[in-house]
py3Dmol code that shows the C-alpha trace and the ligand (Angstrom):
import py3Dmol

protein = """\
ATOM      1  CA  MET A   1      21.053  -1.130  -7.805  1.00  0.00           C
ATOM      2  CA  THR A   2      22.540   2.317  -8.516  1.00  0.00           C
ATOM      3  CA  THR A   3      23.070   3.574 -12.078  1.00  0.00           C
ATOM      4  CA  ASP A   4      23.838   7.091 -13.159  1.00  0.00           C
ATOM      5  CA  ILE A   5      21.247   6.985 -15.930  1.00  0.00           C
ATOM      6  CA  ARG A   6      20.430  10.269 -17.697  1.00  0.00           C
ATOM      7  CA  PRO A   7      16.992  11.795 -16.906  1.00  0.00           C
ATOM      8  CA  GLU A   8      16.282  11.896 -20.671  1.00  0.00           C
ATOM      9  CA  GLU A   9      16.833   8.136 -20.882  1.00  0.00           C
ATOM     10  CA  LEU A  10      14.507   7.626 -17.920  1.00  0.00           C
ATOM     11  CA  LEU A  11      11.816   9.565 -19.794  1.00  0.00           C
ATOM     12  CA  GLU A  12      12.377   7.512 -22.983  1.00  0.00           C
ATOM     13  CA  ARG A  13      12.170   4.281 -20.988  1.00  0.00           C
ATOM     14  CA  TRP A  14       9.045   5.550 -19.181  1.00  0.00           C
ATOM     15  CA  ASP A  15       7.451   6.089 -22.588  1.00  0.00           C
ATOM     16  CA  ARG A  16       8.257   2.526 -23.650  1.00  0.00           C
ATOM     17  CA  GLN A  17       7.037   1.152 -20.331  1.00  0.00           C
ATOM     18  CA  GLN A  18       3.771   3.119 -20.540  1.00  0.00           C
ATOM     19  CA  SER A  19       3.256   2.067 -24.156  1.00  0.00           C
ATOM     20  CA  ALA A  20       3.173  -1.528 -22.912  1.00  0.00           C
ATOM     21  CA  TYR A  21      -0.140  -0.654 -21.267  1.00  0.00           C
ATOM     22  CA  ILE A  22      -1.454   1.761 -23.901  1.00  0.00           C
ATOM     23  CA  ARG A  23      -1.100   0.387 -27.413  1.00  0.00           C
ATOM     24  CA  HIS A  24      -1.818   3.674 -29.195  1.00  0.00           C
ATOM     25  CA  ARG A  25      -0.350   6.140 -26.681  1.00  0.00           C
ATOM     26  CA  ASN A  26       1.237   8.226 -29.450  1.00  0.00           C
ATOM     27  CA  GLN A  27      -2.062   8.510 -31.317  1.00  0.00           C
ATOM     28  CA  ARG A  28      -3.750   9.524 -28.090  1.00  0.00           C
ATOM     29  CA  PHE A  29      -1.136  12.253 -27.536  1.00  0.00           C
ATOM     30  CA  ASP A  30      -1.522  13.438 -31.139  1.00  0.00           C
ATOM     31  CA  ALA A  31      -5.303  13.660 -30.750  1.00  0.00           C
ATOM     32  CA  ILE A  32      -4.849  15.774 -27.600  1.00  0.00           C
ATOM     33  CA  ALA A  33      -2.261  18.102 -29.205  1.00  0.00           C
ATOM     34  CA  ASN A  34      -4.417  18.487 -32.369  1.00  0.00           C
ATOM     35  CA  VAL A  35      -7.511  19.528 -30.426  1.00  0.00           C
ATOM     36  CA  VAL A  36      -5.526  21.960 -28.249  1.00  0.00           C
ATOM     37  CA  GLU A  37      -4.072  23.606 -31.357  1.00  0.00           C
ATOM     38  CA  GLU A  38      -7.421  23.713 -33.188  1.00  0.00           C
ATOM     39  CA  LEU A  39      -9.429  25.124 -30.294  1.00  0.00           C
ATOM     40  CA  VAL A  40      -7.064  27.489 -28.485  1.00  0.00           C
ATOM     41  CA  GLY A  41      -4.377  28.283 -31.063  1.00  0.00           C
ATOM     42  CA  PRO A  42      -0.609  27.869 -31.304  1.00  0.00           C
ATOM     43  CA  ASN A  43       0.465  29.766 -28.148  1.00  0.00           C
ATOM     44  CA  PRO A  44      -1.647  28.321 -25.333  1.00  0.00           C
ATOM     45  CA  ARG A  45      -0.988  28.279 -21.595  1.00  0.00           C
ATOM     46  CA  VAL A  46      -1.448  24.576 -20.771  1.00  0.00           C
ATOM     47  CA  LEU A  47      -1.689  22.599 -17.527  1.00  0.00           C
ATOM     48  CA  ASP A  48      -0.495  18.965 -17.680  1.00  0.00           C
ATOM     49  CA  LEU A  49      -2.402  17.334 -14.848  1.00  0.00           C
ATOM     50  CA  ALA A  50      -0.679  14.393 -13.104  1.00  0.00           C
ATOM     51  CA  CYS A  51       2.122  14.768 -15.630  1.00  0.00           C
ATOM     52  CA  GLY A  52       4.503  11.981 -14.541  1.00  0.00           C
ATOM     53  CA  PRO A  53       8.024  12.643 -15.859  1.00  0.00           C
ATOM     54  CA  GLY A  54       6.618  14.821 -18.668  1.00  0.00           C
ATOM     55  CA  SER A  55       5.653  12.707 -21.701  1.00  0.00           C
ATOM     56  CA  LEU A  56       2.583  14.723 -22.674  1.00  0.00           C
ATOM     57  CA  THR A  57       4.346  17.972 -21.742  1.00  0.00           C
ATOM     58  CA  ALA A  58       7.069  16.996 -24.221  1.00  0.00           C
ATOM     59  CA  ARG A  59       4.497  16.334 -26.943  1.00  0.00           C
ATOM     60  CA  ILE A  60       2.755  19.687 -26.405  1.00  0.00           C
ATOM     61  CA  ARG A  61       6.057  21.586 -26.338  1.00  0.00           C
ATOM     62  CA  LEU A  62       7.213  19.859 -29.541  1.00  0.00           C
ATOM     63  CA  ARG A  63       3.934  20.351 -31.423  1.00  0.00           C
ATOM     64  CA  LEU A  64       3.251  23.891 -30.152  1.00  0.00           C
ATOM     65  CA  PRO A  65       6.574  25.706 -29.643  1.00  0.00           C
ATOM     66  CA  GLY A  66       4.642  28.832 -28.617  1.00  0.00           C
ATOM     67  CA  SER A  67       2.998  27.011 -25.702  1.00  0.00           C
ATOM     68  CA  THR A  68       3.792  27.449 -22.028  1.00  0.00           C
ATOM     69  CA  VAL A  69       3.201  24.320 -19.958  1.00  0.00           C
ATOM     70  CA  VAL A  70       2.794  24.019 -16.199  1.00  0.00           C
ATOM     71  CA  SER A  71       3.121  20.350 -15.257  1.00  0.00           C
ATOM     72  CA  VAL A  72       1.945  19.091 -11.873  1.00  0.00           C
ATOM     73  CA  ASP A  73       2.115  15.731 -10.118  1.00  0.00           C
ATOM     74  CA  LYS A  74       2.153  14.534  -6.523  1.00  0.00           C
ATOM     75  CA  ASP A  75       5.160  12.234  -7.010  1.00  0.00           C
ATOM     76  CA  PRO A  76       8.462  13.908  -6.005  1.00  0.00           C
ATOM     77  CA  LEU A  77      10.600  11.513  -8.054  1.00  0.00           C
ATOM     78  CA  LEU A  78       8.625  12.069 -11.270  1.00  0.00           C
ATOM     79  CA  ILE A  79       8.689  15.832 -10.727  1.00  0.00           C
ATOM     80  CA  ALA A  80      12.471  15.669 -10.183  1.00  0.00           C
ATOM     81  CA  ILE A  81      12.920  13.828 -13.502  1.00  0.00           C
ATOM     82  CA  GLY A  82      10.629  16.225 -15.394  1.00  0.00           C
ATOM     83  CA  THR A  83      12.414  19.232 -13.896  1.00  0.00           C
ATOM     84  CA  ASP A  84      15.789  17.868 -15.034  1.00  0.00           C
ATOM     85  CA  VAL A  85      14.651  16.876 -18.530  1.00  0.00           C
ATOM     86  CA  PHE A  86      13.141  20.321 -19.161  1.00  0.00           C
ATOM     87  CA  ALA A  87      15.821  22.307 -17.276  1.00  0.00           C
ATOM     88  CA  SER A  88      16.771  24.263 -20.399  1.00  0.00           C
ATOM     89  CA  ASP A  89      13.160  24.997 -21.454  1.00  0.00           C
ATOM     90  CA  PRO A  90      11.845  28.161 -19.762  1.00  0.00           C
ATOM     91  CA  GLN A  91       8.366  27.435 -21.179  1.00  0.00           C
ATOM     92  CA  ALA A  92       7.966  24.200 -19.210  1.00  0.00           C
ATOM     93  CA  GLN A  93       7.682  24.301 -15.456  1.00  0.00           C
ATOM     94  CA  PHE A  94       7.219  21.295 -13.142  1.00  0.00           C
ATOM     95  CA  GLN A  95       5.749  21.522  -9.673  1.00  0.00           C
ATOM     96  CA  LEU A  96       4.411  19.279  -6.941  1.00  0.00           C
ATOM     97  CA  ALA A  97       0.641  19.213  -6.448  1.00  0.00           C
ATOM     98  CA  ASP A  98      -1.558  16.560  -4.859  1.00  0.00           C
ATOM     99  CA  LEU A  99      -5.038  16.521  -6.407  1.00  0.00           C
ATOM    100  CA  ASP A 100      -6.367  14.900  -3.232  1.00  0.00           C
ATOM    101  CA  ASP A 101      -5.657  18.218  -1.491  1.00  0.00           C
ATOM    102  CA  PRO A 102      -8.190  20.933  -2.492  1.00  0.00           C
ATOM    103  CA  ALA A 103      -5.353  23.503  -2.182  1.00  0.00           C
ATOM    104  CA  TRP A 104      -3.565  21.938  -5.199  1.00  0.00           C
ATOM    105  CA  LEU A 105      -4.686  24.743  -7.538  1.00  0.00           C
ATOM    106  CA  ASP A 106      -3.661  27.684  -5.355  1.00  0.00           C
ATOM    107  CA  HIS A 107      -1.546  30.205  -7.302  1.00  0.00           C
ATOM    108  CA  LEU A 108      -1.671  28.264 -10.601  1.00  0.00           C
ATOM    109  CA  GLY A 109      -3.587  30.989 -12.477  1.00  0.00           C
ATOM    110  CA  THR A 110      -5.849  30.236 -15.444  1.00  0.00           C
ATOM    111  CA  PHE A 111      -5.265  28.131 -18.552  1.00  0.00           C
ATOM    112  CA  ASP A 112      -6.319  27.900 -22.186  1.00  0.00           C
ATOM    113  CA  ALA A 113      -6.128  24.106 -21.975  1.00  0.00           C
ATOM    114  CA  VAL A 114      -5.758  21.417 -19.329  1.00  0.00           C
ATOM    115  CA  VAL A 115      -4.540  18.006 -20.517  1.00  0.00           C
ATOM    116  CA  SER A 116      -4.058  14.688 -18.751  1.00  0.00           C
ATOM    117  CA  SER A 117      -3.056  11.139 -19.643  1.00  0.00           C
ATOM    118  CA  THR A 118      -3.390   7.755 -17.877  1.00  0.00           C
ATOM    119  CA  ALA A 119      -3.751   9.432 -14.518  1.00  0.00           C
ATOM    120  CA  LEU A 120      -7.213  10.437 -13.401  1.00  0.00           C
ATOM    121  CA  HIS A 121      -8.306   6.816 -12.773  1.00  0.00           C
ATOM    122  CA  TRP A 122      -5.966   7.078  -9.761  1.00  0.00           C
ATOM    123  CA  LEU A 123      -8.439   9.481  -8.112  1.00  0.00           C
ATOM    124  CA  ALA A 124     -11.393   8.382  -5.979  1.00  0.00           C
ATOM    125  CA  PRO A 125     -14.691   9.161  -7.795  1.00  0.00           C
ATOM    126  CA  GLY A 126     -15.574  11.992  -5.380  1.00  0.00           C
ATOM    127  CA  VAL A 127     -12.148  13.597  -5.779  1.00  0.00           C
ATOM    128  CA  LEU A 128     -12.422  13.306  -9.574  1.00  0.00           C
ATOM    129  CA  ALA A 129     -15.775  15.142  -9.552  1.00  0.00           C
ATOM    130  CA  ARG A 130     -14.335  17.841  -7.265  1.00  0.00           C
ATOM    131  CA  VAL A 131     -11.320  18.277  -9.569  1.00  0.00           C
ATOM    132  CA  TYR A 132     -13.677  18.663 -12.570  1.00  0.00           C
ATOM    133  CA  PHE A 133     -15.537  21.477 -10.800  1.00  0.00           C
ATOM    134  CA  GLU A 134     -12.166  23.078  -9.975  1.00  0.00           C
ATOM    135  CA  LEU A 135     -11.018  22.777 -13.606  1.00  0.00           C
ATOM    136  CA  ALA A 136     -14.133  24.630 -14.729  1.00  0.00           C
ATOM    137  CA  GLY A 137     -12.785  27.577 -12.725  1.00  0.00           C
ATOM    138  CA  LEU A 138      -9.192  27.205 -13.976  1.00  0.00           C
ATOM    139  CA  ILE A 139      -9.981  27.070 -17.711  1.00  0.00           C
ATOM    140  CA  ARG A 140     -10.943  30.327 -19.457  1.00  0.00           C
ATOM    141  CA  PRO A 141     -14.200  30.474 -21.436  1.00  0.00           C
ATOM    142  CA  GLY A 142     -13.620  28.783 -24.809  1.00  0.00           C
ATOM    143  CA  GLY A 143     -10.709  26.806 -23.367  1.00  0.00           C
ATOM    144  CA  VAL A 144     -10.614  23.008 -23.321  1.00  0.00           C
ATOM    145  CA  PHE A 145      -9.968  20.035 -21.041  1.00  0.00           C
ATOM    146  CA  LEU A 146      -8.688  16.800 -22.611  1.00  0.00           C
ATOM    147  CA  ASN A 147      -8.268  13.539 -20.750  1.00  0.00           C
ATOM    148  CA  GLY A 148      -6.783  10.378 -22.306  1.00  0.00           C
ATOM    149  CA  ASP A 149      -7.345   7.250 -20.228  1.00  0.00           C
ATOM    150  CA  HIS A 150      -8.592   3.664 -20.234  1.00  0.00           C
ATOM    151  CA  LEU A 151     -12.231   3.859 -19.169  1.00  0.00           C
ATOM    152  CA  GLN A 152     -13.052   0.179 -18.884  1.00  0.00           C
ATOM    153  CA  TYR A 153     -16.161  -1.202 -20.555  1.00  0.00           C
ATOM    154  CA  ASP A 154     -18.836  -2.307 -18.106  1.00  0.00           C
ATOM    155  CA  ALA A 155     -18.285  -6.080 -17.940  1.00  0.00           C
ATOM    156  CA  ALA A 156     -21.915  -6.670 -16.901  1.00  0.00           C
ATOM    157  CA  THR A 157     -23.518  -5.016 -19.932  1.00  0.00           C
ATOM    158  CA  LEU A 158     -20.652  -5.304 -22.471  1.00  0.00           C
ATOM    159  CA  PRO A 159     -19.041  -8.682 -21.662  1.00  0.00           C
ATOM    160  CA  LEU A 160     -17.668  -9.384 -25.148  1.00  0.00           C
ATOM    161  CA  LEU A 161     -16.215  -5.910 -25.658  1.00  0.00           C
ATOM    162  CA  SER A 162     -14.740  -6.131 -22.168  1.00  0.00           C
ATOM    163  CA  GLN A 163     -13.009  -9.421 -22.976  1.00  0.00           C
ATOM    164  CA  LEU A 164     -11.801  -8.058 -26.294  1.00  0.00           C
ATOM    165  CA  ALA A 165     -10.219  -5.029 -24.605  1.00  0.00           C
ATOM    166  CA  GLU A 166      -8.646  -7.176 -21.886  1.00  0.00           C
ATOM    167  CA  ARG A 167      -7.139  -9.564 -24.436  1.00  0.00           C
ATOM    168  CA  ASP A 168      -5.812  -6.674 -26.474  1.00  0.00           C
ATOM    169  CA  ASP A 169      -4.162  -5.206 -23.354  1.00  0.00           C
ATOM    170  CA  GLN A 170      -2.642  -8.566 -22.503  1.00  0.00           C
ATOM    171  CA  GLN A 171      -1.240  -9.042 -26.025  1.00  0.00           C
ATOM    172  CA  GLN A 172       0.228  -5.557 -26.065  1.00  0.00           C
ATOM    173  CA  GLN A 173       1.950  -6.101 -22.706  1.00  0.00           C
ATOM    174  CA  GLU A 174       3.359  -9.489 -23.741  1.00  0.00           C
ATOM    175  CA  GLN A 175       4.695  -8.043 -26.980  1.00  0.00           C
ATOM    176  CA  ALA A 176       6.193  -4.918 -25.341  1.00  0.00           C
ATOM    177  CA  PHE A 177       7.903  -6.760 -22.484  1.00  0.00           C
ATOM    178  CA  ALA A 178       9.215  -9.457 -24.850  1.00  0.00           C
ATOM    179  CA  THR A 179      10.844  -6.741 -26.960  1.00  0.00           C
ATOM    180  CA  GLY A 180      12.610  -4.976 -24.099  1.00  0.00           C
ATOM    181  CA  ALA A 181      10.202  -2.540 -22.401  1.00  0.00           C
ATOM    182  CA  ASP A 182      10.857  -2.190 -18.674  1.00  0.00           C
ATOM    183  CA  SER A 183       8.135  -3.464 -16.382  1.00  0.00           C
ATOM    184  CA  TRP A 184       6.557  -0.865 -14.053  1.00  0.00           C
ATOM    185  CA  ASP A 185       8.612  -2.189 -11.090  1.00  0.00           C
ATOM    186  CA  ALA A 186      11.866  -2.396 -13.075  1.00  0.00           C
ATOM    187  CA  TRP A 187      11.466   1.209 -14.241  1.00  0.00           C
ATOM    188  CA  TRP A 188      10.916   2.466 -10.707  1.00  0.00           C
ATOM    189  CA  ALA A 189      13.952   0.539  -9.445  1.00  0.00           C
ATOM    190  CA  LEU A 190      16.039   2.142 -12.192  1.00  0.00           C
ATOM    191  CA  ALA A 191      14.823   5.682 -11.397  1.00  0.00           C
ATOM    192  CA  ALA A 192      15.112   5.328  -7.620  1.00  0.00           C
ATOM    193  CA  GLY A 193      18.599   3.847  -8.039  1.00  0.00           C
ATOM    194  CA  ARG A 194      19.992   6.947  -9.735  1.00  0.00           C
ATOM    195  CA  PRO A 195      22.285   8.566  -7.140  1.00  0.00           C
ATOM    196  CA  GLY A 196      20.872  12.073  -7.798  1.00  0.00           C
ATOM    197  CA  TYR A 197      17.331  10.901  -7.028  1.00  0.00           C
ATOM    198  CA  VAL A 198      17.908   9.196  -3.669  1.00  0.00           C
ATOM    199  CA  GLU A 199      16.225  11.981  -1.712  1.00  0.00           C
ATOM    200  CA  ALA A 200      13.286  12.298  -4.147  1.00  0.00           C
ATOM    201  CA  ALA A 201      12.832   8.497  -3.989  1.00  0.00           C
ATOM    202  CA  ALA A 202      12.674   8.666  -0.177  1.00  0.00           C
ATOM    203  CA  GLN A 203      10.068  11.458  -0.378  1.00  0.00           C
ATOM    204  CA  ARG A 204       8.116   9.337  -2.858  1.00  0.00           C
ATOM    205  CA  GLU A 205       7.933   6.455  -0.364  1.00  0.00           C
ATOM    206  CA  LEU A 206       6.383   8.864   2.155  1.00  0.00           C
ATOM    207  CA  CYS A 207       3.895  10.484  -0.220  1.00  0.00           C
ATOM    208  CA  TRP A 208       2.364   7.164  -1.334  1.00  0.00           C
ATOM    209  CA  GLN A 209       2.063   5.641   2.128  1.00  0.00           C
ATOM    210  CA  GLY A 210      -1.471   4.350   2.731  1.00  0.00           C
ATOM    211  CA  HIS A 211      -2.409   4.375  -0.989  1.00  0.00           C
ATOM    212  CA  ASP A 212      -2.307   0.626  -1.556  1.00  0.00           C
ATOM    213  CA  ALA A 213      -5.823  -0.095  -2.822  1.00  0.00           C
ATOM    214  CA  PRO A 214      -6.811   1.371  -6.221  1.00  0.00           C
ATOM    215  CA  PRO A 215      -9.991   3.477  -6.144  1.00  0.00           C
ATOM    216  CA  PRO A 216     -13.197   2.082  -7.699  1.00  0.00           C
ATOM    217  CA  LYS A 217     -13.411   2.508 -11.465  1.00  0.00           C
ATOM    218  CA  VAL A 218     -15.938   4.898 -12.983  1.00  0.00           C
ATOM    219  CA  THR A 219     -17.504   4.780 -16.442  1.00  0.00           C
ATOM    220  CA  LEU A 220     -17.108   7.054 -19.443  1.00  0.00           C
ATOM    221  CA  GLY A 221     -20.648   8.258 -18.639  1.00  0.00           C
ATOM    222  CA  TYR A 222     -19.527   9.328 -15.164  1.00  0.00           C
ATOM    223  CA  HIS A 223     -16.738  11.481 -16.653  1.00  0.00           C
ATOM    224  CA  LEU A 224     -19.047  13.084 -19.225  1.00  0.00           C
ATOM    225  CA  GLU A 225     -21.813  13.841 -16.739  1.00  0.00           C
ATOM    226  CA  ALA A 226     -19.445  15.162 -14.052  1.00  0.00           C
ATOM    227  CA  LEU A 227     -17.883  17.522 -16.616  1.00  0.00           C
ATOM    228  CA  ARG A 228     -21.327  18.731 -17.777  1.00  0.00           C
ATOM    229  CA  SER A 229     -22.432  19.276 -14.193  1.00  0.00           C
ATOM    230  CA  ALA A 230     -19.209  21.188 -13.500  1.00  0.00           C
ATOM    231  CA  GLY A 231     -20.228  23.746 -16.150  1.00  0.00           C
ATOM    232  CA  PHE A 232     -18.428  22.611 -19.318  1.00  0.00           C
ATOM    233  CA  GLY A 233     -20.500  23.293 -22.446  1.00  0.00           C
ATOM    234  CA  GLU A 234     -19.661  20.756 -25.153  1.00  0.00           C
ATOM    235  CA  VAL A 235     -18.561  17.456 -23.673  1.00  0.00           C
ATOM    236  CA  GLY A 236     -17.745  14.343 -25.728  1.00  0.00           C
ATOM    237  CA  THR A 237     -15.058  11.968 -26.992  1.00  0.00           C
ATOM    238  CA  VAL A 238     -12.557  12.960 -29.702  1.00  0.00           C
ATOM    239  CA  TRP A 239     -10.605   9.683 -30.016  1.00  0.00           C
ATOM    240  CA  GLN A 240     -11.157   6.033 -29.102  1.00  0.00           C
ATOM    241  CA  TYR A 241      -9.443   2.649 -29.419  1.00  0.00           C
ATOM    242  CA  LEU A 242     -11.471  -0.081 -27.684  1.00  0.00           C
ATOM    243  CA  ASP A 243     -11.865   1.228 -24.101  1.00  0.00           C
ATOM    244  CA  ASP A 244      -9.085   3.810 -24.438  1.00  0.00           C
ATOM    245  CA  TYR A 245     -10.614   7.283 -24.917  1.00  0.00           C
ATOM    246  CA  VAL A 246      -9.777  10.936 -25.150  1.00  0.00           C
ATOM    247  CA  VAL A 247     -12.571  12.902 -23.492  1.00  0.00           C
ATOM    248  CA  ALA A 248     -12.902  16.586 -24.415  1.00  0.00           C
ATOM    249  CA  ALA A 249     -14.803  19.270 -22.531  1.00  0.00           C
ATOM    250  CA  ILE A 250     -15.056  22.838 -23.795  1.00  0.00           C
ATOM    251  CA  ARG A 251     -15.498  25.572 -21.220  1.00  0.00           C
TER     252      ARG A 251
END
"""
ligand_1 = """\
27
SAM
C 0.550 6.243 -15.071
S 1.132 7.800 -14.559
C 0.860 8.809 -16.001
C 1.809 9.962 -16.068
C 1.753 10.788 -17.356
N 0.553 11.570 -17.411
C 1.893 9.927 -18.585
O 0.924 9.760 -19.343
O 2.984 9.393 -18.798
C -0.099 8.380 -13.409
C 0.333 9.651 -12.719
O -0.709 10.166 -11.886
C -0.082 10.754 -10.764
N -1.073 10.924 -9.684
C -1.824 9.952 -9.126
N -2.583 10.467 -8.135
C -2.313 11.789 -8.085
C -2.781 12.850 -7.265
N -3.640 12.644 -6.273
N -2.297 14.092 -7.486
C -1.386 14.306 -8.487
N -0.888 13.334 -9.272
C -1.348 12.082 -9.078
C 1.019 9.760 -10.434
O 1.992 10.297 -9.566
C 1.546 9.458 -11.817
O 2.525 10.354 -12.231
"""
view = py3Dmol.view(width=600, height=400)
view.addModel(protein, "pdb")
view.setStyle({"model": 0}, {"cartoon": {"style": "trace"}})
view.addModel(ligand_1, "xyz")
view.setStyle({"model": 1}, {"stick": {}})
view.zoomTo()
view.show()
């Protein structure tokens, strides 16, 4: 299916699709933007880690017009969409970077804040720990790292909370898809079918080859301890809905 859909519409539909999996995605974004503003001021240099097509970048740019955002992701199609959506914004820059490759941070410089959303659970636990040590070197003293993600309850020790969170997820998905949100697969078909993204879609196929199995999940405790070990000072949570958290770490 080929449709000449506008990149801006792809981003809007991505947001709806992602909100099917994250009931309070907007609140999560607000919590992240609030803490960035409070801790590092209105004109920060921000890194959006595993940015997708730029949802959190958009929120930071809207909330903090003095910000400069560098947005990185390994997916060529998502980077192509982000680049097009923000083409007229000189303070937002999208670039390819694969966090599995330790060279991902070369030439990025330092940041007042690094933010991320619904992404770091895609990393293997060892890669996640390595990235946290690397972030400690990328963020200036007093700067902050904020990560919004589902960090599943441990079903063995918290069976009821686990079931509650699973049911809530299920209900949110049913409601969102029944009221017109694209499914994950439908959204990708739409994006890859846009004539201008044929080449980026082909590159995407290549870059995800061999990544079929999701990595093992890690706990909230793993994130907090890895960040402490990496050299962050204050480490804790600044927002939570069931098993959906925003973790903050101050350098
Ligand atoms: C569910 S999307 C979330 C995107 C965006 N942060 C948002 O909240 O809409 C997960 C993102 O992580 C990216 N990602 C996964 N593994 C990555 C890696 N090794 N390096 C860079 N990006 C990665 C994917 O390409 C994808 O854009």
